[in-house]
Each structure stands twice: as C-alpha cells, then as structure tokens.
PyMOL commands that place a pseudoatom at each C-alpha (Angstrom):
pseudoatom trace, name=CA, resn=MET, resi=1, chain=A, elem=C, hetatm=0, pos=[17.775, 10.081, -8.856]
pseudoatom trace, name=CA, resn=SER, resi=2, chain=A, elem=C, hetatm=0, pos=[14.455, 10.778, -7.156]
pseudoatom trace, name=CA, resn=GLU, resi=3, chain=A, elem=C, hetatm=0, pos=[13.479, 13.127, -9.994]
pseudoatom trace, name=CA, resn=GLN, resi=4, chain=A, elem=C, hetatm=0, pos=[13.904, 10.265, -12.440]
pseudoatom trace, name=CA, resn=MET, resi=5, chain=A, elem=C, hetatm=0, pos=[11.769, 8.029, -10.208]
pseudoatom trace, name=CA, resn=ASP, resi=6, chain=A, elem=C, hetatm=0, pos=[9.043, 10.686, -10.044]
pseudoatom trace, name=CA, resn=ASN, resi=7, chain=A, elem=C, hetatm=0, pos=[9.071, 11.079, -13.814]
pseudoatom trace, name=CA, resn=GLN, resi=8, chain=A, elem=C, hetatm=0, pos=[8.840, 7.313, -14.331]
pseudoatom trace, name=CA, resn=ARG, resi=9, chain=A, elem=C, hetatm=0, pos=[5.830, 6.843, -12.039]
pseudoatom trace, name=CA, resn=LYS, resi=10, chain=A, elem=C, hetatm=0, pos=[2.524, 7.058, -13.758]
pseudoatom trace, name=CA, resn=LYS, resi=11, chain=A, elem=C, hetatm=0, pos=[-0.347, 8.915, -12.209]
pseudoatom trace, name=CA, resn=PRO, resi=12, chain=A, elem=C, hetatm=0, pos=[-3.037, 6.836, -10.577]
pseudoatom trace, name=CA, resn=ASP, resi=13, chain=A, elem=C, hetatm=0, pos=[-5.939, 6.257, -12.927]
pseudoatom trace, name=CA, resn=GLY, resi=14, chain=A, elem=C, hetatm=0, pos=[-8.361, 4.800, -10.421]
pseudoatom trace, name=CA, resn=SER, resi=15, chain=A, elem=C, hetatm=0, pos=[-8.294, 1.325, -11.936]
pseudoatom trace, name=CA, resn=ALA, resi=16, chain=A, elem=C, hetatm=0, pos=[-7.246, -0.302, -8.662]
pseudoatom trace, name=CA, resn=TYR, resi=17, chain=A, elem=C, hetatm=0, pos=[-10.127, 1.397, -6.844]
pseudoatom trace, name=CA, resn=GLU, resi=18, chain=A, elem=C, hetatm=0, pos=[-12.578, 0.363, -9.580]
pseudoatom trace, name=CA, resn=ALA, resi=19, chain=A, elem=C, hetatm=0, pos=[-11.302, -3.225, -9.391]
pseudoatom trace, name=CA, resn=HIS, resi=20, chain=A, elem=C, hetatm=0, pos=[-11.759, -3.151, -5.619]
pseudoatom trace, name=CA, resn=LEU, resi=21, chain=A, elem=C, hetatm=0, pos=[-15.340, -1.901, -5.983]
pseudoatom trace, name=CA, resn=ALA, resi=22, chain=A, elem=C, hetatm=0, pos=[-16.053, -4.546, -8.616]
pseudoatom trace, name=CA, resn=ALA, resi=23, chain=A, elem=C, hetatm=0, pos=[-14.749, -7.267, -6.275]
pseudoatom trace, name=CA, resn=ILE, resi=24, chain=A, elem=C, hetatm=0, pos=[-16.990, -5.959, -3.484]
pseudoatom trace, name=CA, resn=ALA, resi=25, chain=A, elem=C, hetatm=0, pos=[-19.995, -5.884, -5.806]
pseudoatom trace, name=CA, resn=THR, resi=26, chain=A, elem=C, hetatm=0, pos=[-19.308, -9.458, -6.921]
pseudoatom trace, name=CA, resn=ARG, resi=27, chain=A, elem=C, hetatm=0, pos=[-18.996, -10.612, -3.323]
pseudoatom trace, name=CA, resn=ASN, resi=28, chain=A, elem=C, hetatm=0, pos=[-22.237, -8.814, -2.406]
pseudoatom trace, name=CA, resn=VAL, resi=29, chain=A, elem=C, hetatm=0, pos=[-24.142, -10.469, -5.250]
pseudoatom trace, name=CA, resn=ALA, resi=30, chain=A, elem=C, hetatm=0, pos=[-22.856, -13.895, -4.165]
pseudoatom trace, name=CA, resn=SER, resi=31, chain=A, elem=C, hetatm=0, pos=[-23.744, -13.164, -0.557]
pseudoatom trace, name=CA, resn=LYS, resi=32, chain=A, elem=C, hetatm=0, pos=[-27.286, -12.085, -1.448]
pseudoatom trace, name=CA, resn=LYS, resi=33, chain=A, elem=C, hetatm=0, pos=[-27.740, -15.179, -3.596]
pseudoatom trace, name=CA, resn=ALA, resi=34, chain=A, elem=C, hetatm=0, pos=[-26.581, -17.446, -0.757]
pseudoatom trace, name=CA, resn=ALA, resi=35, chain=A, elem=C, hetatm=0, pos=[-28.826, -15.646, 1.759]
pseudoatom trace, name=CA, resn=LYS, resi=36, chain=A, elem=C, hetatm=0, pos=[-31.824, -16.038, -0.529]
pseudoatom trace, name=CA, resn=ALA, resi=37, chain=A, elem=C, hetatm=0, pos=[-31.114, -19.748, -0.927]
pseudoatom trace, name=CA, resn=ARG, resi=38, chain=A, elem=C, hetatm=0, pos=[-30.879, -20.182, 2.868]
pseudoatom trace, name=CA, resn=ARG, resi=39, chain=A, elem=C, hetatm=0, pos=[-34.108, -18.211, 3.347]
pseudoatom trace, name=CA, resn=ASP, resi=40, chain=A, elem=C, hetatm=0, pos=[-35.902, -20.267, 0.680]
pseudoatom trace, name=CA, resn=ASP, resi=41, chain=A, elem=C, hetatm=0, pos=[-34.717, -23.495, 2.320]
pseudoatom trace, name=CA, resn=TYR, resi=42, chain=A, elem=C, hetatm=0, pos=[-35.883, -22.253, 5.712]
pseudoatom trace, name=CA, resn=GLU, resi=43, chain=A, elem=C, hetatm=0, pos=[-39.308, -21.262, 4.369]
pseudoatom trace, name=CA, resn=ARG, resi=44, chain=A, elem=C, hetatm=0, pos=[-39.681, -24.570, 2.517]
pseudoatom trace, name=CA, resn=GLU, resi=45, chain=A, elem=C, hetatm=0, pos=[-38.839, -26.464, 5.729]
pseudoatom trace, name=CA, resn=LYS, resi=46, chain=A, elem=C, hetatm=0, pos=[-41.380, -24.391, 7.682]
pseudoatom trace, name=CA, resn=VAL, resi=47, chain=A, elem=C, hetatm=0, pos=[-44.131, -25.212, 5.174]
pseudoatom trace, name=CA, resn=LYS, resi=48, chain=A, elem=C, hetatm=0, pos=[-43.192, -28.899, 5.279]
pseudoatom trace, name=CA, resn=ASP, resi=49, chain=A, elem=C, hetatm=0, pos=[-43.257, -28.936, 9.084]
pseudoatom trace, name=CA, resn=ARG, resi=50, chain=A, elem=C, hetatm=0, pos=[-46.588, -27.115, 9.176]
pseudoatom trace, name=CA, resn=ARG, resi=51, chain=A, elem=C, hetatm=0, pos=[-48.149, -29.567, 6.703]
pseudoatom trace, name=CA, resn=GLU, resi=52, chain=A, elem=C, hetatm=0, pos=[-46.804, -32.510, 8.701]
pseudoatom trace, name=CA, resn=ALA, resi=53, chain=A, elem=C, hetatm=0, pos=[-48.277, -31.079, 11.926]
pseudoatom trace, name=CA, resn=GLU, resi=54, chain=A, elem=C, hetatm=0, pos=[-51.628, -30.543, 10.183]
pseudoatom trace, name=CA, resn=ARG, resi=55, chain=A, elem=C, hetatm=0, pos=[-51.549, -34.124, 8.889]
pseudoatom trace, name=CA, resn=ARG, resi=56, chain=A, elem=C, hetatm=0, pos=[-50.885, -35.469, 12.378]
pseudoatom trace, name=CA, resn=GLN, resi=57, chain=A, elem=C, hetatm=0, pos=[-53.689, -33.327, 13.850]
pseudoatom trace, name=CA, resn=ASP, resi=58, chain=A, elem=C, hetatm=0, pos=[-56.119, -34.477, 11.139]
pseudoatom trace, name=CA, resn=ALA, resi=59, chain=A, elem=C, hetatm=0, pos=[-55.177, -38.119, 11.765]
pseudoatom trace, name=CA, resn=ALA, resi=60, chain=A, elem=C, hetatm=0, pos=[-55.662, -37.664, 15.509]
pseudoatom trace, name=CA, resn=LEU, resi=61, chain=A, elem=C, hetatm=0, pos=[-59.082, -36.060, 14.958]
pseudoatom trace, name=CA, resn=ARG, resi=62, chain=A, elem=C, hetatm=0, pos=[-60.151, -38.828, 12.608]
pseudoatom trace, name=CA, resn=GLY, resi=63, chain=A, elem=C, hetatm=0, pos=[-59.083, -41.419, 15.175]
pseudoatom trace, name=CA, resn=ARG, resi=64, chain=A, elem=C, hetatm=0, pos=[-61.317, -39.905, 17.864]
pseudoatom trace, name=CA, resn=HIS, resi=65, chain=A, elem=C, hetatm=0, pos=[-64.558, -40.279, 15.912]
for i in range(1, 65): cmd.bond("trace and resi %d" % i, "trace and resi %d" % (i + 1))
show_as sticks, trace
zoom trace
C-alpha cells in the first residue's frame, strides 16, 4: 500500500516555494510604497510647519517696527 502511495506522489517542483517568494516580494513592495507615502506626508508636514513658523516670525518682526 505504501509503495502505491509513493508512486502516486509527484516530486516537488518548487512551485510552492516560488509562490511563497512571490507573496513576500509583493508584500515588500506594498510595504515600501506605504513607508514612502508616510515619509512624504511627514516631510510635507515639516515643510508646512516650518513655513508657518517663518510666517509668524516675519509677522512679529514687522509688528515691532
């Protein structure tokens, strides 16, 4: 009986491993894209805050003279 089972099993072709690697690669791409979006948002917010601080400083300096 076990000889028949052994004969019926097909040899591994590596497709499961390749599918696993493809899933990891897809997840990595999505993760990098999300990280870039978060970084871009952070940088945009920093620029906005810096410009707002500069505007307040300029207004304060104009008010002194």
